[in-house]
C-alpha positions as CSV (number, residue, x, y, z in Angstrom):
1,M,1.8,34.9,-31.8
2,N,2.9,37.9,-33.7
3,S,3.7,41.3,-32.2
4,I,1.4,44.3,-32.4
5,G,3.5,45.7,-35.2
6,E,4.8,43.7,-38.1
7,A,8.2,45.4,-37.9
8,C,8.5,44.1,-34.3
9,N,7.9,40.4,-35.1
10,E,11.6,39.5,-35.4
11,L,12.5,41.3,-32.2
12,K,9.6,39.5,-30.4
13,K,11.0,36.2,-31.6
14,Q,14.4,37.1,-30.3
15,Y,13.1,38.2,-26.9
16,D,10.8,35.2,-26.6
17,A,13.8,32.9,-27.3
18,C,15.9,34.8,-24.7
19,F,13.2,34.7,-22.1
20,N,12.6,30.9,-22.6
21,T,16.3,30.3,-22.2
22,W,16.5,32.4,-19.1
23,F,13.4,30.8,-17.6
24,S,14.4,27.3,-18.1
25,E,18.2,27.6,-17.6
26,H,18.3,30.2,-14.8
27,F,15.0,31.0,-13.1
28,L,13.9,27.4,-12.6
29,K,17.3,26.7,-11.1
30,G,16.9,29.6,-8.6
31,S,18.4,32.6,-10.3
32,T,16.1,35.5,-10.4
33,N,18.5,37.9,-12.2
34,D,16.7,38.6,-15.5
35,S,19.2,41.1,-16.9
36,M,20.4,38.8,-19.7
37,C,17.3,39.6,-21.8
38,E,17.1,43.3,-20.8
39,P,18.9,44.7,-23.9
40,I,16.7,42.9,-26.4
41,F,13.6,43.6,-24.3
42,K,14.3,47.4,-24.4
43,V,14.7,47.4,-28.2
44,Y,11.5,45.3,-28.5
45,Q,9.6,47.6,-26.1
46,Q,10.5,50.7,-28.1
47,C,9.3,49.0,-31.3
48,V,6.0,48.1,-29.7
49,K,5.6,51.7,-28.4
50,R,6.2,53.0,-31.9
51,A,3.7,50.5,-33.3
52,M,1.1,51.5,-30.7
53,K,1.6,55.2,-31.6
54,E,1.3,54.5,-35.3
55,N,-2.0,52.6,-34.6
56,R,-3.2,55.3,-32.3
57,I,-3.3,53.0,-29.3
58,D,-3.0,54.9,-26.0
59,I,-1.1,53.0,-23.4
60,H,-3.3,54.4,-20.7
61,E,-6.4,53.0,-22.4
62,V,-4.7,49.6,-22.6
63,E,-3.8,49.7,-18.9
64,K,-7.3,50.6,-17.7
65,D,-9.1,48.1,-15.5
66,L,-12.7,48.1,-16.8
67,L,-14.0,44.7,-15.9
68,G,-16.6,44.9,-13.2
69,T,-16.9,48.7,-13.5
70,E,-19.7,50.9,-14.9
71,H,-17.5,51.5,-18.0
72,E,-17.3,47.8,-19.0
73,R,-20.1,47.8,-21.6
74,K,-19.8,51.3,-22.9
75,I,-18.9,51.8,-26.6
76,P,-15.5,53.4,-26.9
77,S,-15.5,57.0,-28.2
78,N,-14.2,57.5,-31.7
79,K,-11.0,59.6,-31.2
80,S,-9.7,60.8,-34.5
């Protein structure tokens, strides 16, 4: 699966590879220290935030819990 921004795809691949290594070689063996992937995660996170801004995606809109509320079936307003 690609990232939200095409420019972030390579960073996502690098982070996914790091996470998979950490998960299989550290977490499953009892180590919960996930700092090994933190540097690439931060760079990837910044790229995703930039892509969201470029695509006018508000992080607060993404984080809203709408399922099961009165807002679930409302058509989103067109913010330009």
